[in-house]
KEVEX-856039 format. One record per residue (C-alpha): residue number from 1; residue in one letter; x, y, z. Coordinates in steps of 0.25 Angstrom, whole numbers. Example, Ala and Ser with C-alpha at 12.3 -4.5 7.8 and 13.67 -1.06 7.14 Angstrom:
// KEVEX-856039
[pt 1; a; [49; -18; 31]]
[pt 2; s; [55; -4; 29]]
This chain:
// KEVEX-856039
[pt 1; m; [0; 1; 0]]
[pt 2; a; [7; 13; -5]]
[pt 3; a; [8; 24; 7]]
[pt 4; e; [4; 38; 3]]
[pt 5; l; [8; 42; 18]]
[pt 6; t; [22; 38; 20]]
[pt 7; v; [28; 36; 34]]
[pt 8; p; [37; 48; 32]]
[pt 9; q; [26; 57; 29]]
[pt 10; l; [18; 53; 41]]
[pt 11; s; [30; 54; 49]]
[pt 12; e; [31; 69; 44]]
[pt 13; k; [17; 72; 45]]
[pt 14; h; [15; 66; 60]]
[pt 15; r; [27; 62; 67]]
[pt 16; t; [28; 75; 74]]
[pt 17; t; [12; 72; 79]]
[pt 18; l; [17; 58; 83]]
[pt 19; d; [28; 64; 91]]
[pt 20; q; [19; 74; 98]]
[pt 21; a; [9; 64; 102]]
[pt 22; l; [19; 56; 108]]
[pt 23; d; [24; 67; 116]]
[pt 24; a; [10; 72; 120]]
[pt 25; i; [7; 58; 126]]
[pt 26; r; [20; 58; 133]]
[pt 27; s; [19; 72; 139]]
[pt 28; r; [3; 72; 141]]
[pt 29; a; [3; 87; 136]]
[pt 30; y; [-8; 93; 126]]
[pt 31; w; [-5; 91; 113]]
[pt 32; s; [-15; 89; 100]]
[pt 33; p; [-11; 90; 85]]
[pt 34; h; [-25; 90; 82]]
[pt 35; p; [-33; 105; 83]]
[pt 36; e; [-45; 105; 92]]
[pt 37; h; [-51; 118; 84]]
[pt 38; p; [-60; 115; 72]]
[pt 39; k; [-53; 128; 66]]
[pt 40; a; [-39; 122; 66]]
[pt 41; y; [-42; 112; 53]]
[pt 42; g; [-44; 124; 44]]
[pt 43; e; [-54; 133; 40]]
[pt 44; s; [-62; 124; 30]]
[pt 45; a; [-61; 112; 41]]
[pt 46; p; [-75; 114; 48]]
[pt 47; a; [-82; 115; 34]]
[pt 48; d; [-73; 103; 28]]
[pt 49; g; [-77; 94; 40]]
[pt 50; l; [-90; 96; 40]]
[pt 51; a; [-92; 94; 25]]
[pt 52; a; [-83; 80; 25]]
[pt 53; f; [-93; 75; 37]]
[pt 54; e; [-105; 79; 29]]
[pt 55; a; [-98; 73; 17]]
[pt 56; v; [-97; 58; 24]]
[pt 57; r; [-111; 59; 28]]
[pt 58; g; [-121; 50; 20]]
[pt 59; t; [-110; 42; 14]]
[pt 60; r; [-104; 28; 14]]
[pt 61; f; [-90; 29; 21]]
[pt 62; d; [-82; 19; 14]]
[pt 63; l; [-70; 16; 19]]
[pt 64; g; [-65; 5; 9]]
[pt 65; q; [-63; -5; 21]]
[pt 66; p; [-63; -20; 18]]
[pt 67; g; [-76; -29; 23]]
[pt 68; t; [-86; -19; 21]]
[pt 69; d; [-99; -26; 20]]
[pt 70; g; [-109; -14; 20]]
[pt 71; w; [-112; 0; 26]]
[pt 72; t; [-118; 5; 39]]
[pt 73; g; [-119; 19; 46]]
[pt 74; g; [-131; 26; 52]]
[pt 75; e; [-124; 37; 61]]
[pt 76; v; [-133; 48; 66]]
[pt 77; s; [-127; 61; 73]]
[pt 78; p; [-130; 63; 87]]
[pt 79; f; [-133; 77; 80]]
[pt 80; g; [-144; 71; 72]]
[pt 81; p; [-139; 69; 57]]
[pt 82; e; [-137; 56; 51]]
[pt 83; l; [-123; 53; 45]]
[pt 84; r; [-127; 43; 35]]
[pt 85; v; [-114; 37; 34]]
[pt 86; e; [-112; 22; 29]]
[pt 87; y; [-99; 14; 34]]
[pt 88; p; [-93; 2; 30]]
[pt 89; h; [-99; -10; 37]]
[pt 90; v; [-87; -21; 38]]
[pt 91; d; [-85; -36; 38]]
[pt 92; p; [-75; -37; 49]]
[pt 93; d; [-71; -52; 43]]
[pt 94; v; [-67; -43; 31]]
[pt 95; l; [-62; -31; 37]]
[pt 96; l; [-53; -35; 49]]
[pt 97; p; [-44; -44; 40]]
[pt 98; a; [-42; -32; 32]]
[pt 99; m; [-38; -23; 43]]
[pt 100; k; [-28; -34; 48]]
[pt 101; a; [-22; -34; 36]]
[pt 102; g; [-15; -20; 36]]
[pt 103; i; [-10; -22; 51]]
[pt 104; a; [4; -29; 48]]
[pt 105; a; [9; -17; 39]]
[pt 106; w; [2; -7; 50]]
[pt 107; r; [11; -14; 60]]
[pt 108; d; [23; -13; 51]]
[pt 109; a; [22; 2; 51]]
[pt 110; g; [26; 4; 64]]
[pt 111; p; [22; 13; 77]]
[pt 112; e; [26; 26; 69]]
[pt 113; t; [19; 25; 56]]
[pt 114; r; [7; 20; 62]]
[pt 115; a; [7; 33; 72]]
[pt 116; l; [10; 42; 60]]
[pt 117; v; [-3; 35; 51]]
[pt 118; s; [-11; 36; 63]]
[pt 119; i; [-8; 50; 65]]
[pt 120; e; [-9; 53; 50]]
[pt 121; i; [-25; 47; 52]]
[pt 122; l; [-27; 57; 64]]
[pt 123; a; [-21; 68; 56]]
[pt 124; r; [-32; 66; 44]]
[pt 125; i; [-43; 64; 55]]
[pt 126; s; [-39; 78; 61]]
[pt 127; a; [-38; 85; 48]]
[pt 128; r; [-54; 80; 47]]
[pt 129; t; [-57; 84; 61]]
[pt 130; h; [-70; 93; 56]]
[pt 131; e; [-75; 81; 48]]
[pt 132; f; [-72; 72; 60]]
[pt 133; a; [-79; 81; 70]]
[pt 134; h; [-92; 82; 63]]
[pt 135; a; [-91; 66; 63]]
[pt 136; v; [-89; 66; 77]]
[pt 137; m; [-100; 76; 80]]
[pt 138; h; [-110; 67; 73]]
[pt 139; t; [-107; 54; 78]]
[pt 140; s; [-105; 58; 93]]
[pt 141; g; [-114; 69; 95]]
[pt 142; q; [-102; 78; 100]]
[pt 143; a; [-104; 92; 97]]
[pt 144; f; [-94; 97; 86]]
[pt 145; m; [-83; 104; 93]]
[pt 146; m; [-81; 92; 102]]
[pt 147; a; [-83; 82; 90]]
[pt 148; f; [-72; 90; 83]]
[pt 149; q; [-64; 90; 95]]
[pt 150; a; [-65; 77; 101]]
[pt 151; g; [-68; 69; 88]]
[pt 152; g; [-57; 77; 82]]
[pt 153; p; [-44; 81; 88]]
[pt 154; h; [-46; 75; 101]]
[pt 155; a; [-48; 62; 95]]
[pt 156; q; [-36; 63; 85]]
[pt 157; d; [-28; 68; 97]]
[pt 158; r; [-32; 54; 104]]
[pt 159; g; [-30; 46; 92]]
[pt 160; l; [-16; 52; 91]]
[pt 161; e; [-13; 50; 106]]
[pt 162; a; [-16; 34; 102]]
[pt 163; v; [-6; 35; 91]]
[pt 164; a; [5; 41; 100]]
[pt 165; y; [3; 31; 111]]
[pt 166; a; [3; 20; 101]]
[pt 167; y; [17; 24; 95]]
[pt 168; e; [22; 26; 109]]
[pt 169; e; [19; 14; 113]]
[pt 170; q; [24; 6; 101]]
[pt 171; t; [36; 12; 100]]
[pt 172; r; [40; 9; 115]]
[pt 173; v; [48; -2; 109]]
[pt 174; p; [58; -1; 99]]
[pt 175; g; [55; -7; 85]]
[pt 176; q; [69; -15; 85]]
[pt 177; a; [81; -18; 94]]
[pt 178; a; [93; -25; 95]]
[pt 179; w; [96; -35; 107]]
[pt 180; s; [108; -39; 112]]
[pt 181; k; [110; -46; 124]]
[pt 182; p; [125; -48; 129]]
[pt 183; q; [130; -62; 132]]
[pt 184; g; [143; -59; 138]]
[pt 185; k; [155; -65; 130]]
[pt 186; k; [145; -71; 120]]
[pt 187; d; [138; -62; 108]]
[pt 188; p; [126; -54; 114]]
[pt 189; l; [112; -60; 110]]
[pt 190; e; [107; -51; 99]]
[pt 191; l; [93; -50; 94]]
[pt 192; g; [86; -40; 85]]
[pt 193; k; [71; -36; 90]]
[pt 194; t; [60; -29; 83]]
[pt 195; f; [48; -24; 89]]
[pt 196; t; [34; -21; 83]]
[pt 197; a; [22; -16; 88]]
[pt 198; v; [11; -26; 83]]
[pt 199; p; [-3; -23; 83]]
[pt 200; r; [-14; -30; 90]]
[pt 201; g; [-23; -30; 76]]
[pt 202; i; [-36; -24; 73]]
[pt 203; a; [-41; -14; 83]]
[pt 204; l; [-56; -11; 84]]
[pt 205; m; [-61; 2; 88]]
[pt 206; i; [-74; 5; 93]]
[pt 207; g; [-80; 19; 92]]
[pt 208; c; [-89; 27; 101]]
[pt 209; n; [-99; 35; 99]]
[pt 210; t; [-96; 47; 106]]
[pt 211; f; [-81; 50; 102]]
[pt 212; p; [-79; 42; 90]]
[pt 213; t; [-65; 48; 86]]
[pt 214; w; [-60; 52; 101]]
[pt 215; n; [-62; 38; 107]]
[pt 216; g; [-59; 30; 94]]
[pt 217; y; [-45; 37; 90]]
[pt 218; p; [-37; 33; 102]]
[pt 219; g; [-40; 18; 99]]
[pt 220; l; [-40; 18; 84]]
[pt 221; f; [-25; 25; 83]]
[pt 222; a; [-20; 17; 95]]
[pt 223; s; [-23; 4; 87]]
[pt 224; l; [-19; 9; 73]]
[pt 225; a; [-6; 15; 78]]
[pt 226; t; [-1; 3; 85]]
[pt 227; g; [-3; -6; 73]]
[pt 228; n; [-18; -11; 73]]
[pt 229; a; [-29; -9; 62]]
[pt 230; v; [-41; -2; 68]]
[pt 231; l; [-55; -7; 66]]
[pt 232; v; [-64; 6; 70]]
[pt 233; k; [-78; 2; 74]]
[pt 234; p; [-86; 15; 76]]
[pt 235; h; [-98; 18; 85]]
[pt 236; p; [-111; 17; 76]]
[pt 237; r; [-115; 31; 79]]
[pt 238; a; [-101; 36; 77]]
[pt 239; v; [-94; 30; 64]]
[pt 240; l; [-90; 41; 55]]
[pt 241; p; [-79; 48; 63]]
[pt 242; l; [-72; 34; 65]]
[pt 243; a; [-76; 30; 50]]
[pt 244; l; [-69; 44; 46]]
[pt 245; t; [-56; 40; 55]]
[pt 246; v; [-56; 26; 49]]
[pt 247; r; [-56; 32; 34]]
[pt 248; v; [-44; 42; 37]]
[pt 249; a; [-37; 30; 43]]
[pt 250; r; [-38; 21; 32]]
[pt 251; e; [-34; 33; 23]]
[pt 252; v; [-21; 36; 30]]
[pt 253; l; [-18; 21; 31]]
[pt 254; a; [-20; 18; 17]]
[pt 255; e; [-11; 31; 13]]
[pt 256; a; [0; 27; 23]]
[pt 257; g; [1; 12; 16]]
[pt 258; f; [-6; 4; 26]]
[pt 259; d; [-20; -4; 25]]
[pt 260; p; [-31; 6; 28]]
[pt 261; n; [-39; -6; 34]]
[pt 262; l; [-31; -4; 46]]
[pt 263; v; [-42; 5; 49]]
[pt 264; a; [-57; 2; 48]]
[pt 265; l; [-70; 3; 51]]
[pt 266; a; [-82; -4; 56]]
[pt 267; v; [-96; 1; 57]]
[pt 268; e; [-107; -7; 62]]
[pt 269; r; [-121; -8; 57]]
[pt 270; p; [-132; -4; 67]]
[pt 271; g; [-132; -13; 78]]
[pt 272; e; [-121; -22; 73]]
[pt 273; g; [-112; -21; 86]]
[pt 274; i; [-99; -24; 77]]
[pt 275; a; [-91; -19; 89]]
[pt 276; k; [-93; -32; 97]]
[pt 277; t; [-91; -41; 84]]
[pt 278; l; [-77; -33; 80]]
[pt 279; a; [-73; -32; 95]]
[pt 280; v; [-70; -47; 97]]
[pt 281; r; [-66; -52; 83]]
[pt 282; p; [-51; -58; 84]]
[pt 283; e; [-46; -47; 74]]
[pt 284; i; [-49; -36; 83]]
[pt 285; k; [-37; -34; 94]]
[pt 286; l; [-39; -21; 100]]
[pt 287; i; [-53; -13; 102]]
[pt 288; d; [-55; 1; 106]]
[pt 289; y; [-69; 5; 112]]
[pt 290; t; [-76; 16; 118]]
[pt 291; g; [-90; 15; 123]]
[pt 292; s; [-99; 8; 133]]
[pt 293; t; [-94; 1; 145]]
[pt 294; e; [-102; -12; 141]]
[pt 295; f; [-95; -13; 127]]
[pt 296; g; [-83; -10; 131]]
[pt 297; d; [-84; -20; 142]]
[pt 298; w; [-88; -30; 132]]
[pt 299; l; [-77; -28; 123]]
[pt 300; e; [-66; -29; 135]]
[pt 301; a; [-73; -43; 138]]
[pt 302; n; [-75; -48; 124]]
[pt 303; a; [-65; -43; 114]]
[pt 304; r; [-55; -52; 121]]
[pt 305; q; [-45; -53; 108]]
[pt 306; a; [-44; -38; 108]]
[pt 307; q; [-37; -26; 117]]
[pt 308; v; [-49; -18; 120]]
[pt 309; y; [-48; -3; 124]]
[pt 310; t; [-61; 2; 130]]
[pt 311; e; [-66; 16; 135]]
[pt 312; k; [-80; 13; 141]]
[pt 313; a; [-88; 21; 150]]
[pt 314; g; [-85; 27; 164]]
[pt 315; v; [-92; 36; 176]]
[pt 316; n; [-84; 50; 175]]
[pt 317; t; [-84; 57; 188]]
[pt 318; v; [-81; 71; 193]]
[pt 319; v; [-78; 72; 208]]
[pt 320; v; [-83; 86; 212]]
[pt 321; d; [-75; 89; 226]]
[pt 322; s; [-72; 104; 226]]
[pt 323; t; [-66; 114; 216]]
[pt 324; s; [-59; 127; 215]]
[pt 325; d; [-66; 131; 202]]
[pt 326; y; [-82; 128; 204]]
[pt 327; k; [-85; 135; 192]]
[pt 328; g; [-75; 129; 183]]
[pt 329; m; [-78; 115; 188]]
[pt 330; l; [-93; 116; 185]]
[pt 331; s; [-89; 121; 171]]
[pt 332; n; [-80; 110; 168]]
[pt 333; l; [-90; 99; 172]]
[pt 334; a; [-101; 106; 165]]
[pt 335; f; [-92; 105; 152]]
[pt 336; s; [-88; 91; 156]]
[pt 337; l; [-103; 85; 158]]
[pt 338; s; [-108; 93; 145]]
[pt 339; l; [-97; 91; 134]]
[pt 340; y; [-103; 81; 123]]
[pt 341; s; [-115; 79; 132]]
[pt 342; g; [-106; 70; 141]]
[pt 343; q; [-105; 60; 130]]
[pt 344; m; [-90; 58; 135]]
[pt 345; c; [-83; 46; 142]]
[pt 346; t; [-77; 57; 150]]
[pt 347; t; [-89; 65; 154]]
[pt 348; p; [-91; 66; 169]]
[pt 349; q; [-103; 59; 174]]
[pt 350; n; [-102; 59; 189]]
[pt 351; l; [-100; 71; 197]]
[pt 352; l; [-97; 67; 211]]
[pt 353; i; [-100; 80; 221]]
[pt 354; p; [-101; 80; 237]]
[pt 355; r; [-114; 80; 241]]
[pt 356; d; [-110; 92; 251]]
[pt 357; g; [-103; 100; 240]]
[pt 358; i; [-90; 104; 235]]
[pt 359; e; [-81; 117; 239]]
[pt 360; t; [-78; 127; 227]]
[pt 361; d; [-72; 139; 225]]
[pt 362; a; [-86; 144; 224]]
[pt 363; g; [-89; 139; 238]]
[pt 364; h; [-94; 126; 243]]
[pt 365; k; [-105; 120; 233]]
[pt 366; s; [-115; 109; 237]]
[pt 367; y; [-117; 96; 229]]
[pt 368; d; [-130; 103; 224]]
[pt 369; e; [-123; 115; 219]]
[pt 370; v; [-112; 109; 212]]
[pt 371; v; [-122; 101; 204]]
[pt 372; a; [-131; 113; 202]]
[pt 373; d; [-119; 121; 196]]
[pt 374; l; [-114; 111; 188]]
[pt 375; a; [-128; 110; 182]]
[pt 376; a; [-128; 124; 180]]
[pt 377; s; [-114; 124; 173]]
[pt 378; v; [-118; 113; 164]]
[pt 379; g; [-132; 121; 161]]
[pt 380; g; [-123; 133; 158]]
[pt 381; l; [-113; 127; 149]]
[pt 382; l; [-125; 120; 141]]
[pt 383; g; [-135; 132; 143]]
[pt 384; d; [-132; 137; 128]]
[pt 385; d; [-138; 126; 117]]
[pt 386; t; [-126; 130; 108]]
[pt 387; r; [-115; 128; 118]]
[pt 388; a; [-123; 116; 123]]
[pt 389; n; [-123; 110; 109]]
[pt 390; a; [-108; 112; 108]]
[pt 391; l; [-105; 105; 121]]
[pt 392; l; [-115; 93; 121]]
[pt 393; g; [-115; 88; 106]]
[pt 394; a; [-126; 78; 105]]
[pt 395; l; [-131; 65; 113]]
[pt 396; v; [-124; 54; 106]]
[pt 397; n; [-135; 44; 107]]
[pt 398; p; [-149; 41; 113]]
[pt 399; d; [-143; 34; 124]]
[pt 400; v; [-136; 46; 130]]
[pt 401; k; [-148; 54; 129]]
[pt 402; a; [-157; 42; 137]]
[pt 403; r; [-145; 43; 148]]
[pt 404; l; [-146; 58; 149]]
[pt 405; e; [-161; 58; 149]]
[pt 406; a; [-160; 45; 161]]
[pt 407; a; [-151; 52; 169]]
[pt 408; a; [-161; 63; 173]]
[pt 409; g; [-168; 52; 181]]
[pt 410; l; [-156; 48; 189]]
[pt 411; g; [-155; 59; 200]]
[pt 412; e; [-158; 74; 202]]
[pt 413; v; [-154; 81; 189]]
[pt 414; a; [-146; 93; 191]]
[pt 415; l; [-144; 97; 177]]
[pt 416; a; [-155; 93; 167]]
[pt 417; s; [-151; 89; 153]]
[pt 418; r; [-158; 98; 142]]
[pt 419; e; [-158; 96; 127]]
[pt 420; v; [-150; 106; 118]]
[pt 421; a; [-155; 108; 104]]
[pt 422; n; [-144; 109; 93]]
[pt 423; p; [-149; 117; 83]]
[pt 424; e; [-139; 111; 72]]
[pt 425; f; [-143; 97; 74]]
[pt 426; p; [-157; 97; 80]]
[pt 427; d; [-157; 81; 81]]
[pt 428; a; [-144; 81; 91]]
[pt 429; v; [-149; 77; 106]]
[pt 430; v; [-141; 86; 114]]
[pt 431; r; [-143; 86; 129]]
[pt 432; t; [-136; 93; 141]]
[pt 433; p; [-130; 85; 152]]
[pt 434; v; [-139; 81; 165]]
[pt 435; i; [-133; 82; 178]]
[pt 436; v; [-139; 72; 189]]
[pt 437; k; [-138; 73; 203]]
[pt 438; l; [-135; 59; 211]]
[pt 439; d; [-131; 55; 224]]
[pt 440; a; [-119; 45; 227]]
[pt 441; g; [-124; 44; 242]]
[pt 442; k; [-136; 34; 238]]
[pt 443; p; [-130; 21; 235]]
[pt 444; d; [-135; 17; 222]]
[pt 445; p; [-127; 6; 214]]
[pt 446; e; [-135; 10; 202]]
[pt 447; a; [-132; 25; 203]]
[pt 448; a; [-131; 33; 189]]
[pt 449; y; [-117; 39; 192]]
[pt 450; l; [-111; 25; 193]]
[pt 451; s; [-113; 22; 179]]
[pt 452; e; [-109; 30; 167]]
[pt 453; c; [-121; 39; 161]]
[pt 454; f; [-114; 43; 147]]
[pt 455; g; [-120; 56; 143]]
[pt 456; p; [-123; 69; 148]]
[pt 457; v; [-127; 65; 162]]
[pt 458; s; [-119; 67; 175]]
[pt 459; f; [-122; 64; 188]]
[pt 460; a; [-119; 74; 201]]
[pt 461; v; [-117; 64; 212]]
[pt 462; a; [-117; 68; 227]]
[pt 463; v; [-107; 61; 234]]
[pt 464; d; [-103; 62; 249]]
[pt 465; s; [-89; 67; 247]]
[pt 466; t; [-78; 68; 238]]
[pt 467; a; [-72; 56; 244]]
[pt 468; d; [-86; 47; 241]]
[pt 469; a; [-85; 55; 226]]
[pt 470; l; [-71; 47; 225]]
[pt 471; d; [-76; 34; 230]]
[pt 472; l; [-87; 35; 219]]
[pt 473; l; [-77; 39; 208]]
[pt 474; r; [-69; 29; 211]]
[pt 475; r; [-80; 19; 211]]
[pt 476; t; [-86; 23; 197]]
[pt 477; v; [-73; 23; 190]]
[pt 478; r; [-69; 10; 197]]
[pt 479; e; [-83; 4; 192]]
[pt 480; k; [-87; 12; 180]]
[pt 481; g; [-75; 19; 175]]
[pt 482; a; [-71; 34; 172]]
[pt 483; m; [-65; 40; 161]]
[pt 484; t; [-64; 53; 168]]
[pt 485; v; [-65; 57; 183]]
[pt 486; g; [-65; 73; 186]]
[pt 487; a; [-63; 80; 199]]
[pt 488; y; [-64; 93; 206]]
[pt 489; t; [-57; 95; 220]]
[pt 490; t; [-49; 106; 227]]
[pt 491; s; [-43; 95; 236]]
[pt 492; a; [-30; 89; 234]]
[pt 493; d; [-34; 76; 242]]
[pt 494; t; [-46; 74; 234]]
[pt 495; e; [-39; 77; 222]]
[pt 496; r; [-30; 66; 225]]
[pt 497; a; [-41; 57; 230]]
[pt 498; i; [-49; 59; 217]]
[pt 499; e; [-35; 57; 209]]
[pt 500; e; [-33; 44; 217]]
[pt 501; v; [-46; 39; 214]]
[pt 502; c; [-43; 41; 199]]
[pt 503; l; [-30; 35; 199]]
[pt 504; e; [-35; 23; 206]]
[pt 505; e; [-46; 20; 197]]
[pt 506; s; [-39; 25; 184]]
[pt 507; a; [-48; 37; 181]]
[pt 508; q; [-44; 50; 173]]
[pt 509; l; [-46; 62; 182]]
[pt 510; s; [-48; 76; 180]]
[pt 511; l; [-47; 86; 192]]
[pt 512; n; [-53; 100; 193]]
[pt 513; l; [-56; 103; 178]]
[pt 514; t; [-61; 117; 178]]
[pt 515; g; [-57; 123; 164]]
[pt 516; g; [-57; 118; 149]]
[pt 517; v; [-53; 103; 152]]
[pt 518; f; [-64; 94; 155]]
[pt 519; v; [-64; 80; 162]]
[pt 520; n; [-70; 73; 150]]
[pt 521; q; [-59; 78; 139]]
[pt 522; t; [-46; 72; 138]]
[pt 523; a; [-34; 77; 130]]
[pt 524; a; [-27; 67; 120]]
[pt 525; f; [-12; 65; 124]]
[pt 526; s; [-15; 70; 138]]
[pt 527; d; [-26; 64; 144]]
[pt 528; f; [-30; 49; 146]]
[pt 529; h; [-44; 47; 142]]
[pt 530; g; [-48; 35; 152]]
[pt 531; s; [-38; 28; 160]]
[pt 532; g; [-41; 13; 156]]
[pt 533; g; [-40; 10; 171]]
[pt 534; n; [-56; 11; 173]]
[pt 535; p; [-68; 5; 168]]
[pt 536; a; [-71; 16; 159]]
[pt 537; a; [-60; 13; 149]]
[pt 538; n; [-49; 2; 149]]
[pt 539; a; [-39; 11; 141]]
[pt 540; a; [-35; 26; 141]]
[pt 541; l; [-34; 35; 129]]
[pt 542; c; [-23; 36; 127]]
[pt 543; d; [-11; 28; 134]]
[pt 544; g; [-1; 18; 132]]
[pt 545; a; [-10; 6; 136]]
[pt 546; f; [-20; 11; 125]]
[pt 547; v; [-11; 7; 114]]
[pt 548; s; [0; -2; 119]]
[pt 549; n; [-8; -14; 118]]
[pt 550; r; [-13; -12; 105]]
[pt 551; f; [0; -18; 99]]
[pt 552; r; [10; -28; 103]]
[pt 553; v; [26; -26; 101]]
[pt 554; v; [30; -40; 94]]
[pt 555; e; [46; -42; 95]]
[pt 556; v; [55; -50; 84]]
[pt 557; r; [69; -54; 89]]
[pt 558; r; [79; -57; 78]]
[pt 559; q; [92; -64; 80]]
[pt 560; g; [104; -60; 72]]
């Protein structure tokens, strides 16, 4: 296969980016090569991106994959419009052998070439960020600016971060070594040794509905950069962003002289449930999954032939002990509860507040006052419908709406949810968050705050003391998991006690956030998303453990 993209060309374009990414994961300092602002992509980029998105609607998305045995689709935007895109449905008995055929050449290319090709894929995706933003918006329900940032540069950063970790882990061992063992007066024992990073085989990336690129890119690029082929199985309601990704990847692989079938797409027919079928096939050696605990647990229990990486559900908690910036705390929490209608795996759910109240720079505040003031802060933030639409987006599916409506019956409602009209998309289901007051002092093994309630639902839980809050925090992280923990305190002893709980239970902690950084947002190259140490996820995005078991090092020894 003739290469239009040579290794020297790729190195000239991207070696500096790879080196900067490697520096970033080592220093944990802020860095990103992908601009966050829409204007950074050129004056015509917004119109060009929208036109590209509109051009793909109502078309047949042909990838030229082997094993295509029909067509399927049916995505409907949470904002209302039907996408009317048809995708290839595949016969895995034909596609999987074709994917496997290209692995040997991809393996032999080595870690640096694989990294550079992966970065070229990301660079081409980055150039089309406006197009991808519309695709993410109209499959996830994220408002445009969030879809642009989280679905574009932030997702691309996470993909590049995975490439950097993959390169770092594969190059810890030298490619070759001359081994000589002294034997006294005799000639030394001498061997030549080569060490090759060998991929597992075919990876299955199972996409999610809410963050198809942000959650999908780490696993996709970690597997690809470590030499594996990747079969992308999108969520049936969020196919387009990942289909576009697969198309770009296949184009770049072909231009670089590799088999484009190293990356392929598997889209299911309505109700088909092909993720279960694919997950247990012997050809599948790696699985990345983001979604429900139930299916994540099933994968871990049943896909025994594969290394499985899961991000599931958790109960995210904020401990409110005291604060030196009461207004800032309320503002920060209000934004965290509202962003994308709480449809993030990192959104706080339980706010643990001592029933006797807290000390603040504005004086002592009772439990009722804290909850009322937080409700007012959320109400003020979302009082203007234009701003509310920009923050909330749309509810991603009817299940979220049902949970939101049911939450009002779980306790005293401190802040009622309201419907927000979206004049641009009248069919969008937009709702503000609900805050429900609950009491941890009433023993109830079925208490709502002990399970995840995904969506714009938060529980203000009255506890007897901060010590009791920490006991409840420990229990929920240990039993249910948590992607994030937040806390507010002016006490060094309390801060240390909260930190100790999070260290022991492996939960990522944010302390005293009152400005423009929020507990439900993480930055690639610096923050770890999940820890892999509690039931919410068995892996972290990204660390060495996320990539190191996607390949093995095979040694060949030669004498003479």
